[in-house]
C-alpha positions as CSV (number, residue, x, y, z in Angstrom):
1,X,-200.1,79.3,-17.5
2,X,-196.5,79.6,-18.9
3,X,-195.8,82.6,-21.1
4,X,-193.6,81.5,-24.0
5,X,-192.1,85.0,-24.4
6,X,-191.3,85.1,-20.7
7,X,-189.8,81.6,-20.8
8,X,-187.7,82.5,-23.9
9,X,-186.4,85.7,-22.2
10,X,-185.3,83.8,-19.1
11,X,-183.6,81.0,-21.1
12,X,-181.9,83.4,-23.4
13,X,-180.6,85.5,-20.5
14,X,-179.1,82.5,-18.8
15,X,-177.4,81.2,-21.9
16,X,-176.2,84.7,-23.1
17,X,-174.6,85.6,-19.8
18,X,-172.9,82.2,-19.5
19,X,-171.5,82.6,-23.1
20,X,-170.4,86.2,-22.5
21,X,-168.7,85.3,-19.2
22,X,-166.9,82.4,-20.8
23,X,-165.7,84.6,-23.7
24,X,-164.5,87.3,-21.3
25,X,-162.5,84.7,-19.4
26,X,-160.9,83.6,-22.7
27,X,-160.0,87.1,-23.5
28,X,-158.5,87.7,-20.1
29,X,-156.5,84.5,-20.4
30,X,-155.2,85.5,-23.8
31,X,-153.8,88.7,-22.4
32,X,-151.6,86.8,-20.1
33,X,-150.4,84.1,-22.6
34,X,-148.4,84.0,-25.8
35,X,-151.6,83.8,-28.0
36,X,-151.5,82.6,-31.6
37,X,-153.0,84.4,-34.5
38,X,-155.5,81.6,-35.0
39,X,-156.7,81.8,-31.4
40,X,-157.1,85.5,-31.6
41,X,-159.2,85.1,-34.7
42,X,-161.3,82.4,-32.9
43,X,-162.1,85.0,-30.2
44,X,-163.3,87.5,-32.8
45,X,-165.4,84.9,-34.6
46,X,-167.1,83.8,-31.3
47,X,-167.8,87.4,-30.4
48,X,-169.4,87.9,-33.8
49,X,-171.6,84.9,-33.3
50,X,-172.8,86.1,-29.9
51,X,-173.5,89.5,-31.3
52,X,-175.6,87.9,-34.1
53,X,-177.5,85.8,-31.6
54,X,-178.4,88.9,-29.6
55,X,-179.5,90.7,-32.8
56,X,-181.8,87.7,-33.6
57,X,-183.5,88.0,-30.3
58,X,-184.4,91.6,-30.8
59,X,-188.1,92.2,-30.0
60,X,-188.3,89.1,-27.8
61,X,-186.4,90.6,-24.8
62,X,-187.3,93.4,-22.4
63,X,-186.0,96.7,-23.7
64,X,-183.8,97.3,-20.7
65,X,-182.2,93.8,-20.9
66,X,-181.6,94.2,-24.7
67,X,-179.7,97.5,-24.1
68,X,-177.6,96.1,-21.3
69,X,-176.6,93.1,-23.3
70,X,-175.6,95.3,-26.2
71,X,-173.5,97.5,-23.9
72,X,-171.8,94.4,-22.5
73,X,-170.9,93.2,-26.0
74,X,-169.6,96.6,-27.0
75,X,-167.3,96.7,-24.0
76,X,-166.1,93.2,-24.8
77,X,-165.5,94.1,-28.4
78,X,-163.5,97.2,-27.3
79,X,-161.4,95.1,-25.0
80,X,-160.6,92.6,-27.7
81,X,-159.8,95.3,-30.2
82,X,-157.5,97.1,-27.8
83,X,-155.7,93.8,-27.1
84,X,-155.4,93.0,-30.8
85,X,-153.8,96.4,-31.6
86,X,-151.4,96.1,-28.7
87,X,-149.8,92.9,-30.0
88,X,-146.9,93.4,-32.5
89,X,-147.2,91.0,-35.4
90,X,-143.8,89.6,-34.5
91,X,-145.1,88.6,-31.1
92,X,-147.6,86.1,-32.5
93,X,-146.6,82.6,-31.7
94,X,-146.6,80.1,-34.6
95,X,-146.3,76.4,-33.9
96,X,-144.1,74.1,-35.9
97,X,-146.0,71.3,-37.6
98,X,-145.5,68.1,-35.7
99,X,-143.6,65.5,-37.7
100,X,-146.3,62.9,-37.3
101,X,-150.0,63.0,-36.6
102,X,-149.6,60.9,-33.6
103,X,-147.6,63.6,-31.8
104,X,-149.8,66.5,-32.7
105,X,-152.1,67.9,-30.1
106,X,-155.1,69.9,-31.3
107,X,-156.2,72.8,-29.2
108,X,-159.5,74.5,-29.7
109,X,-161.5,77.0,-27.6
110,X,-164.5,75.8,-25.6
111,X,-167.6,76.3,-27.9
112,X,-170.1,78.9,-26.9
113,X,-173.7,77.9,-26.2
114,X,-175.2,80.9,-27.9
115,X,-178.3,79.7,-29.6
116,X,-181.5,80.6,-27.6
117,X,-183.5,77.5,-26.9
118,X,-186.8,76.9,-25.1
119,X,-186.6,76.4,-21.3
120,X,-185.3,73.0,-20.7
121,X,-186.1,70.7,-17.8
122,X,-182.6,71.3,-16.5
123,X,-183.3,75.0,-16.1
124,X,-186.7,74.6,-14.5
125,X,-185.5,71.9,-12.1
126,X,-183.0,74.2,-10.5
127,X,-185.5,77.1,-9.9
128,X,-188.1,77.6,-7.3
129,X,-191.6,78.5,-8.6
130,X,-194.8,79.8,-7.1
131,X,-197.5,80.0,-9.7
132,X,-201.2,79.9,-10.6
133,X,-203.0,80.6,-7.3
134,X,-206.1,82.7,-6.4
135,X,-207.5,83.8,-3.0
136,X,-204.6,82.0,-1.1
137,X,-202.2,82.8,1.7
138,X,-198.9,81.4,0.5
139,X,-195.7,80.8,2.4
140,X,-192.3,79.1,1.9
141,X,-194.1,75.8,2.3
142,X,-196.1,76.6,-0.9
143,X,-192.9,76.7,-3.0
144,X,-192.0,74.0,-5.4
145,X,-189.1,71.9,-4.2
146,X,-185.8,72.3,-6.0
147,X,-182.2,71.4,-5.2
148,X,-179.6,74.1,-5.4
149,X,-182.2,76.7,-6.4
150,X,-180.7,80.0,-7.5
151,X,-183.8,81.8,-8.8
152,X,-187.4,82.2,-7.7
153,X,-190.2,82.8,-10.2
154,X,-193.6,84.1,-8.9
155,X,-196.3,84.3,-11.6
156,X,-200.0,84.2,-12.4
157,X,-201.4,85.1,-8.9
158,X,-204.7,86.8,-8.3
159,X,-205.9,88.0,-4.9
160,X,-203.2,86.3,-2.9
161,X,-201.0,87.1,0.1
162,X,-197.4,85.8,-0.3
163,X,-195.2,85.7,2.9
164,X,-191.7,84.5,2.2
165,X,-190.1,86.4,5.1
166,X,-187.7,84.6,7.5
167,X,-189.4,82.3,10.0
168,X,-190.1,83.9,13.3
169,X,-188.6,81.0,15.3
170,X,-185.7,79.7,13.2
171,X,-184.9,83.1,11.6
172,X,-184.0,81.2,8.4
173,X,-184.3,83.2,5.2
174,X,-185.0,82.3,1.7
175,X,-181.8,81.7,-0.2
176,X,-182.2,82.9,-3.8
177,X,-180.0,85.1,-6.0
178,X,-182.8,86.5,-8.3
179,X,-186.5,87.0,-8.3
180,X,-188.7,87.0,-11.4
181,X,-192.2,88.2,-10.9
182,X,-194.9,88.3,-13.6
183,X,-198.7,88.6,-14.1
184,X,-199.9,89.5,-10.6
185,X,-203.3,91.1,-9.7
186,X,-204.6,92.3,-6.3
187,X,-201.7,90.6,-4.6
188,X,-199.4,91.4,-1.6
189,X,-195.8,90.2,-1.7
190,X,-193.8,90.1,1.6
191,X,-190.3,89.2,0.4
192,X,-186.9,89.1,2.2
193,X,-183.8,90.9,1.3
194,X,-181.8,89.1,-1.4
195,X,-178.3,89.8,-2.8
196,X,-179.4,89.7,-6.5
197,X,-181.9,91.3,-8.8
198,X,-185.7,91.6,-8.9
199,X,-187.4,91.8,-12.3
200,X,-191.2,92.5,-12.4
201,X,-193.6,92.4,-15.3
202,X,-197.4,93.0,-15.6
203,X,-198.5,93.8,-12.0
204,X,-201.9,95.4,-11.3
205,X,-203.0,96.8,-8.0
206,X,-200.3,95.1,-5.9
207,X,-198.0,95.7,-2.9
208,X,-194.4,94.5,-3.2
209,X,-192.1,94.5,-0.1
210,X,-188.5,93.4,-1.0
211,X,-184.9,94.2,-0.6
212,X,-182.4,93.6,-3.5
213,X,-179.3,94.9,-5.3
214,X,-181.2,95.8,-8.5
215,X,-184.9,96.5,-9.2
216,X,-186.6,96.7,-12.6
217,X,-190.3,96.9,-13.1
218,X,-192.1,96.8,-16.5
219,X,-195.7,97.3,-17.8
220,X,-197.3,97.6,-14.3
221,X,-200.0,99.9,-12.8
222,X,-201.1,100.9,-9.3
223,X,-198.3,99.2,-7.4
224,X,-196.9,100.2,-3.9
225,X,-193.3,99.2,-3.6
226,X,-191.6,99.1,-0.2
227,X,-187.9,98.8,-1.1
228,X,-184.4,98.5,0.3
229,X,-181.8,98.9,-2.5
230,X,-178.3,100.4,-2.9
231,X,-178.8,101.3,-6.5
232,X,-181.4,103.2,-8.5
233,X,-184.7,101.4,-9.1
234,X,-185.8,101.4,-12.7
235,X,-189.4,101.4,-14.2
236,X,-190.5,101.2,-17.8
237,X,-194.0,101.5,-19.3
238,X,-195.5,101.9,-15.8
239,X,-198.0,104.2,-14.1
240,X,-199.2,105.0,-10.6
241,X,-196.2,103.4,-8.9
242,X,-195.4,104.6,-5.4
243,X,-192.2,103.9,-3.5
244,X,-191.4,103.8,0.2
245,X,-188.6,102.3,2.3
246,X,-188.7,98.7,3.4
247,X,-190.8,98.5,6.6
248,X,-188.8,98.6,9.8
249,X,-191.5,96.4,11.4
250,X,-190.4,93.6,9.0
251,X,-186.6,94.0,9.4
252,X,-184.8,96.0,12.0
253,X,-181.4,95.8,10.1
254,X,-182.4,98.0,7.1
255,X,-181.7,101.7,6.8
256,X,-184.3,104.0,5.2
257,X,-183.9,104.7,1.5
258,X,-183.7,108.0,-0.3
259,X,-185.2,107.2,-3.7
260,X,-184.3,108.5,-7.1
261,X,-186.2,106.4,-9.5
262,X,-185.2,106.2,-13.2
263,X,-188.2,106.0,-15.6
264,X,-187.1,104.8,-19.0
265,X,-190.5,105.9,-20.4
266,X,-190.0,109.5,-19.4
267,X,-187.0,111.0,-21.0
268,X,-187.9,114.7,-20.4
269,X,-186.1,116.8,-17.8
270,X,-189.4,117.3,-15.8
271,X,-190.3,114.9,-13.0
272,X,-191.9,111.6,-14.1
273,X,-195.6,111.5,-13.6
274,X,-195.5,107.7,-13.4
275,X,-194.1,107.3,-9.9
276,X,-194.2,109.1,-6.5
277,X,-193.1,108.7,-2.9
278,X,-195.6,107.4,-0.3
279,X,-196.4,109.3,2.8
280,X,-197.9,107.0,5.4
281,X,-199.6,108.6,8.4
282,X,-200.4,105.3,10.2
283,X,-198.3,102.1,10.5
284,X,-199.5,99.1,8.5
285,X,-200.5,95.9,10.1
286,X,-198.6,93.6,7.8
287,X,-200.2,90.1,7.4
288,X,-197.3,88.0,8.7
289,X,-199.5,85.5,10.5
290,X,-200.9,82.7,8.4
291,X,-204.6,83.0,7.5
292,X,-206.6,80.1,6.1
293,X,-210.0,81.2,4.9
294,X,-210.6,82.9,1.6
295,X,-212.7,85.5,3.4
296,X,-209.8,86.4,5.6
297,X,-207.5,86.9,2.6
298,X,-210.1,89.1,0.8
299,X,-210.7,91.2,3.9
300,X,-206.9,91.8,4.4
301,X,-206.4,92.6,0.8
302,X,-209.2,95.2,0.9
303,X,-207.5,96.8,3.8
304,X,-204.0,96.8,2.3
305,X,-204.1,97.2,-1.4
306,X,-203.7,100.7,-3.0
């Protein structure tokens, strides 16, 4: 079942980042051109609109995302203000009025798409999804088909094993730039290394194996995470989270991680009680071979899950 809050968050994030990137490009272009006073004012107005849109979404976005978007806008505001103060008033270019309307060319900035809207079919059609399964062994063949997919959403799974690792024969890997994972219970995820981010919400008694550039987990309990990451993983409103390096048995080209997890729910100087490092005495027999029966899935889950 689709979660309206989750859908809104994903749609807003895509539109916000597109609008912010477009506005940053306009500011950078302005710095290299003889900008008019009206064009500079237009940049300020569009930045104010984007700031107001973000303020209107407060409470509907994950806390971490809200803070990151606010920091991005503050940096953009600072850049624009520094540019404004660096321009002498005499340097503003004012255009002569054209003698006739037929020879006048009206220039206007590209409008920003800042209003958050429900997820449209155009957004959904370009994403891969794996949703609403129980007691199943799921592979890349189980994914919804999509052309030019950039994101993968895995949601609403119970007692499943998901294996999206590269094929043993063809060695082809899943090509996605971001993973969105939500509402999983008693599930094992065997995921490849991606270049983008992984955002997880509402996991209970799960195992997640993944490699990524950025990792953020919210409102989850009793999850074992086998991770390869160049940055600091982040958790918020989580408990009983254990971390270990991405298994060498699943990828020989990954170096072991030394973890320093940031817990946004624990601001004290003492170590967070919400996460720990795993110490595995015996190697795990990862379920990389397809299993068919529900009983086999349940037996494997009973062996693997924390």
